[in-house]
C-alpha positions in Angstrom: 114.7 110.2 74.5 111.0 110.7 74.7 108.9 111.7 71.8 107.4 114.4 74.0 109.0 117.7 75.0 106.2 119.5 76.9 103.8 117.3 78.9 101.0 117.9 81.4 100.1 115.2 83.8 96.8 115.8 85.7 96.9 113.5 88.8 100.6 113.6 89.2 100.8 113.4 93.0 100.5 109.6 93.3 100.3 106.3 91.5 100.5 105.9 87.7 100.4 109.7 87.2 103.4 110.2 89.5 105.5 107.5 87.9 104.6 108.5 84.4 105.6 112.1 85.1 109.0 111.0 86.5 109.6 108.8 83.4 108.7 111.5 81.0 111.1 113.9 82.8 113.8 111.3 82.8 113.5 110.9 79.1 113.8 114.6 78.5 110.4 116.2 78.7 109.5 119.3 80.6 106.5 118.3 82.7 103.7 120.2 84.4 102.6 118.4 87.6 99.0 119.0 88.3 97.1 117.7 91.4 95.2 118.8 94.5 97.9 117.8 97.1 100.5 120.5 97.0 103.1 118.9 99.4 103.2 115.7 97.3 103.6 117.7 94.1 106.4 119.8 95.5 108.2 116.7 96.7 108.0 115.2 93.3 109.1 118.5 91.7 112.2 118.6 93.9 113.0 115.0 93.1 112.7 115.5 89.4 114.6 118.7 89.2 117.4 117.4 91.5 117.9 114.3 89.2 117.3 115.7 85.8 117.9 119.5 85.9 116.4 122.7 87.2 113.0 123.6 85.9 112.3 120.2 84.4 109.2 120.0 86.5 106.7 122.7 87.2 103.9 122.5 89.9 100.3 123.7 89.5 97.9 123.0 92.3 94.4 122.2 91.1 91.3 120.3 92.3 89.6 118.6 89.3 86.2 119.5 90.8 87.0 123.1 89.8 86.3 122.7 86.1 85.7 126.5 85.6 89.3 127.1 86.5 90.6 124.7 83.7 90.6 127.0 80.6 92.8 129.8 82.2 95.0 127.3 84.0 95.5 125.3 80.8 96.7 128.4 78.9 99.0 129.4 81.8 100.6 125.9 81.8 101.2 125.9 78.1 102.8 129.3 78.4 105.0 128.5 81.3 106.1 125.1 79.8 107.0 126.8 76.6 104.9 124.5 74.5 102.7 121.5 74.7 102.6 118.1 73.0 101.1 115.7 75.5 98.2 116.0 77.9 97.6 113.0 80.2 94.6 112.7 82.5 95.5 110.3 85.3 93.2 111.5 88.1 90.8 109.0 89.4 89.0 107.6 92.5 87.6 104.3 93.4 85.2 104.5 96.4 84.8 101.3 98.2 81.2 100.2 98.9 79.5 97.4 100.8 77.5 94.8 98.9 74.2 96.3 100.0 75.2 99.9 99.8 73.8 102.3 97.1 75.5 105.6 97.7 74.5 108.4 95.3 76.9 110.9 96.8 79.9 108.5 96.1 78.5 107.8 92.6 78.3 111.5 91.8 81.8 112.1 93.2 83.2 109.2 91.1 81.7 110.5 87.9 82.9 114.1 88.6 86.5 113.1 89.2 86.8 110.3 86.6 84.7 111.7 83.8 83.8 115.4 84.1 87.3 116.4 85.2 88.8 114.5 82.3 86.4 116.2 79.9 87.3 119.6 81.2 91.0 119.1 80.6 90.9 117.1 77.4 88.5 119.4 75.8 91.0 122.2 76.3 93.7 120.0 74.8 91.5 119.1 71.9 90.8 122.8 71.2 94.5 123.6 71.2 95.8 120.6 69.2 93.0 120.8 66.6 94.5 124.2 65.7 98.1 123.1 65.7 97.3 119.8 63.9 99.6 117.9 66.3 99.8 116.6 69.9 98.7 113.6 71.9 95.8 113.4 74.3 95.7 110.5 76.7 93.7 109.3 79.7 93.7 106.4 82.2 90.5 104.4 81.7 90.3 100.8 83.0 89.5 97.2 82.2 86.7 97.8 84.7 84.9 99.7 82.0 84.5 96.6 79.8 81.5 95.2 81.8 79.1 96.2 84.5 80.4 94.2 87.5 78.7 93.7 90.8 81.2 95.8 92.8 82.6 99.2 91.9 79.4 100.1 90.1 80.0 103.8 89.6 83.7 103.2 88.9 82.8 100.7 86.2 80.3 103.2 84.7 82.8 106.1 84.9 85.5 104.2 83.0 83.0 103.0 80.4 82.0 106.6 79.9 85.6 107.8 79.7 86.4 105.2 77.1 83.5 106.2 75.0 84.3 109.9 75.3 87.9 109.2 74.2 86.8 107.2 71.2 84.5 110.1 70.1 87.3 112.5 70.6 89.6 110.3 68.6 87.2 110.1 65.7 86.8 113.9 65.7 90.5 114.7 65.9 92.0 112.0 63.7 91.5 114.1 60.6 93.4 116.9 62.3 96.5 114.9 63.0 95.9 114.6 66.7 96.4 111.3 68.6 93.9 110.4 71.2 94.9 107.4 73.4 92.8 105.2 75.7 94.9 103.5 78.4 93.2 100.5 80.1 95.1 99.2 83.1 94.1 96.1 84.9 95.1 95.7 88.6 97.8 98.2 89.5 99.4 98.6 92.9 98.5 102.1 93.8 97.0 104.0 96.8 93.7 103.8 95.0 93.7 100.0 95.1 95.3 99.6 98.5 92.0 99.0 100.3 90.4 97.0 97.6 90.0 93.2 97.7 91.8 92.0 94.6 92.1 88.4 93.3 95.4 86.6 93.4 95.2 86.2 89.6 95.9 88.0 87.3 99.0 89.4 88.9 99.1 93.0 90.1 101.6 95.3 88.3 103.5 98.1 90.0 102.7 101.7 89.1 106.3 102.1 87.9 105.9 99.2 85.5 102.6 100.6 84.3 104.3 103.9 83.6 107.0 102.2 81.6 104.4 100.5 79.4 102.4 103.7 79.0 105.3 105.9 77.9 106.5 103.3 75.4 103.0 102.8 73.9 102.4 106.6 73.7 105.5 107.0 71.7 104.3 104.4 69.2 101.0 106.2 68.8 98.9 103.2 70.0 95.3 104.4 70.2 94.0 101.8 72.7 96.1 99.6 74.8 96.0 97.5 78.0 98.4 97.6 80.9 99.9 95.1 81.1 99.2 93.7 77.7 97.9 90.3 79.0 94.7 92.1 79.9 93.7 92.4 76.3 92.7 88.8 75.8 91.2 88.8 79.3 89.0 91.8 78.4 88.1 90.1 75.1 86.8 87.0 77.0 84.9 89.2 79.5 83.1 90.9 76.7 82.0 87.6 75.2 80.5 86.1 78.3 76.7 86.2 78.0 74.8 88.4 80.4 72.9 85.6 82.2 76.2 83.9 82.9 78.1 87.0 83.8 75.5 88.1 86.4 76.1 84.9 88.3 79.9 85.4 88.4 81.2 87.0 91.6 83.4 89.5 89.9 
């Protein structure tokens, strides 16, 4: 059985968000599925409810660009779920760019989805949980946020910003009994990485395997963890590489 009874997954229509929502429902949680793509959400809802019982999954269509809609939607979700003890932000984009391309529109879009959208939802969670002195706030950051790599410039920056925001939120809420969790996946096989040129090593994990790790770690109240765990020493080494050397590395 999961440690969570009422969960919200923002970005539940695909990838890690979808697989995590399914696993939470399987372990007994009632899950609010939030994303922009309604058909995908409805298909997931039907699958979850057919396998684990009617009304186990609820659907709420939302575009994370619409941050002004979040406060009212957040309250509606908490009411319709019957409670709330986990909020997971799993929305994210990774625009592909050419080596000589500098696209401000794509950069702004990446920051909006990966950072501003997360802040809009997790600020609401922080407000609620700080009053109840309970609950878990989590978001999918990335190993990509550890250093400024040549490619995926805005993606790297967005994940670094999200990691820093989550740390600040954790420091603010720790005294109130609220758990804030930073999830740092490496290469995961999802729609987002389908068009990306990924190295043969380290190995790529499935979204299902990532979800299994995430749910297990969330239950143990881990505050920062890598998915899979072998990315922790890799990230440590990446952070130690001196800048003059790192800038010559084609990563």
